[in-house]
C-alpha positions, 0 to 999 in steps of 0.5 A: 066946685071941682070934686077933688082934693089937692094934696101938698106934700111938704116938709118943715123948712128947717135950716140945714135940712131944707133945700140942701143943694140951694144951700150950697150956694146961698147958705142954710138960713137963706135956703130955708127961708126961700123954701118957706116962701115957696111953701107959703106960695104954694099953699096960697094957690091951693087955697084959691083952687075951687076944690072940695078938699085941701090936704097937707101931708107934712113932715119935720119940726115946724117949731124949728122952721123959718116963717113957722108962725106964717105956715102954722097960720096957713095950715089952719085952712087945711086937713093936715096929715103926717107923712109915713113911710121908709123912703120918699116913694112910700111917703108919696103913695101913703100920702095919696092913700091917707088923703083919699081916706080923709076926704071920702075917696075923692080924686087926688091932685098931689103937688110938692113945695118946689113949684111956687109959680103954680097957680089956682087956675093950673091946679084947677085944670089938673083936677078937671082933667081927672073927669076924663082921664085916670091920671094927670101928670106934669113933668118937671124940666129936670126930669122929675115931675111936679104934679100927679093926679089920680082918680083912685088913690090906689093908682099911686101905689105904683110910685113905690117902684119908681126911683125918686129924684132921678133924671128919668123919674118923670118918664118912669113914673109915666110908664108905671102909670101906663103899665097899670092900665091907666089913661094919662093926661100930660099937663104943663111942664114946669121948672122946680127949684132945686139949685140956684140955677133954677131960681131965675126961671121960677121967679119969672113965672111967679106973680108980682106978689109972690113971697118966693119972688121977694125972698130970692130978690132980697137974697140977691139971687 
């Protein structure tokens, strides 16, 4: 068992609010269903990761979400905390702090719900990396990042000054961590799902039983 917590930062996949850039191509309902599938795949991977604790920082109205019953059932295996903060950067920093407080200050490995191809093996490597590095960071191909692990949740405070959802978010996050004096280990780069152009690459990296794979194939994407 790896002495760490894996944190998933997620929001309810509600039509009209989830995956809005993807929805521009496939419609609100289909985009929300794909987002729900991606979240469920991510939760499955985290549940299979041999770590001490698993946490979800959640926002939005789950009652209005696609696949609400499936998500609610899966969340029963996680510590669920509410996101807080005025913007996304603040919510990320607060989620790290709240996760550490809920898990006896374990190191935190944080992911989102946009990389359903992530595996328990990869998450385990990210967590193990914190035994020798202050932080681990996995870049996303769109210029952002898909995973941030820190041995001390206070290190995530530097995210408050990093512009999110920008073409250089990953680079700026790396610089902010290093400027804080942290040794950073870079891990695998992944494609995250934002638009219809991302779907094929992510689906190809998903295992055969992936809900994301099935949902996107059924949608004809």
